[in-house]
C-alpha positions as CSV (number, residue, x, y, z in Angstrom):
1,M,111.0,88.3,99.0
2,N,112.5,91.7,97.9
3,S,109.1,92.7,96.5
4,I,107.5,92.9,100.0
5,R,110.4,94.9,101.5
6,N,109.3,98.1,99.7
7,S,105.5,97.6,99.3
8,V,102.7,100.2,99.5
9,Q,99.0,99.8,99.3
10,L,96.7,102.8,99.2
11,I,93.0,103.3,98.8
12,G,91.9,106.8,97.8
13,N,90.5,109.2,95.3
14,L,92.1,110.8,92.3
15,G,92.7,114.5,92.8
16,S,92.8,115.3,89.1
17,E,92.6,113.7,85.7
18,V,95.3,111.2,84.8
19,T,98.1,112.6,82.6
20,S,100.2,110.5,80.2
21,V,103.1,111.5,78.1
22,T,105.2,109.5,75.6
23,L,108.9,110.0,76.2
24,E,111.5,110.2,73.5
25,N,112.4,106.5,74.0
26,G,108.8,105.6,73.3
27,Q,107.9,104.7,76.9
28,T,104.6,106.0,78.3
29,L,104.8,107.8,81.7
30,T,101.5,108.3,83.6
31,K,100.9,110.4,86.7
32,F,98.2,111.5,89.0
33,P,97.7,112.7,92.6
34,L,95.8,110.4,95.0
35,A,94.1,111.6,98.2
36,T,93.8,109.2,101.2
37,N,91.7,110.1,104.2
38,E,91.9,109.2,107.8
39,F,89.2,110.0,110.4
40,Y,89.7,110.4,114.2
41,N,88.1,112.1,117.1
42,S,89.8,115.2,118.5
43,S,90.3,115.7,122.3
44,E,87.1,117.8,122.2
45,G,85.2,114.8,120.7
46,E,84.9,116.4,117.2
47,K,85.3,114.1,114.1
48,V,88.5,115.2,112.2
49,Q,89.4,114.3,108.7
50,K,93.1,114.2,107.8
51,T,94.0,114.0,104.1
52,Q,97.3,112.9,102.7
53,W,98.3,113.4,99.1
54,H,100.4,110.9,97.2
55,N,102.1,111.2,93.8
56,I,101.3,108.1,91.7
57,V,103.4,107.1,88.8
58,A,102.9,104.2,86.3
59,W,104.9,103.2,83.3
60,G,104.0,101.5,80.0
61,N,100.9,99.5,79.6
62,K,99.9,99.8,83.2
63,G,99.8,103.6,82.9
64,E,97.9,103.5,79.6
65,S,95.3,101.2,81.3
66,M,95.0,103.7,84.2
67,A,94.5,106.6,81.8
68,K,91.7,104.7,80.0
69,T,90.0,103.5,83.2
70,L,90.4,106.3,85.8
71,E,89.1,109.8,86.0
72,K,89.2,112.6,88.6
73,G,87.4,111.5,91.8
74,S,87.6,107.8,91.0
75,E,88.2,105.6,94.1
76,V,91.0,103.3,93.4
77,M,93.3,100.8,95.2
78,I,96.9,101.1,94.3
79,H,99.7,98.6,95.0
80,G,103.2,99.6,94.3
81,K,106.5,100.7,95.8
82,L,107.8,103.9,97.4
83,E,110.5,105.8,95.5
84,Y,112.4,109.0,96.3
85,R,114.2,111.1,93.7
86,S,115.8,114.5,93.3
87,Y,116.0,116.8,90.3
88,E,116.8,120.3,89.4
89,D,114.0,122.7,88.4
90,K,114.3,125.3,85.6
91,E,115.9,127.7,88.0
92,G,118.6,125.2,89.0
93,V,117.1,124.6,92.5
94,K,117.4,121.0,93.8
95,R,113.9,119.6,94.5
96,Y,112.9,116.3,96.1
97,S,110.0,114.1,95.3
98,T,108.3,111.1,96.8
99,E,106.3,108.9,94.5
100,I,104.4,105.6,94.5
101,I,105.4,103.5,91.5
102,A,102.2,101.6,90.7
103,N,102.5,97.9,90.0
104,S,98.7,97.2,90.0
105,F,95.4,99.0,90.5
106,F,91.8,98.2,91.1
107,K,89.0,100.8,90.5
108,I,86.4,100.6,93.3
109,G,82.8,101.3,92.6
């Protein structure tokens, strides 16, 4: 039941190539930005496109599979969970990040 309490499903397009790094502990970290689009009509009757950007993160084999399968522009469905984190940048400024931790994906088209 806990897995549906924090559940996100997105369909969108990759905004850049997938990047993967192997960490000191041997685990693979994979990241890429995903753009989702919504369309609506403005009060003047014009069609408007609203784009949201999401930071996608995947670990281990899932990320390695994404890196092999996906490329910039690919349309993909991502299922995962929402995660917030904070960190200090190189200048010591506290930054905040919202990420989607991918559990599964499906390349469309």
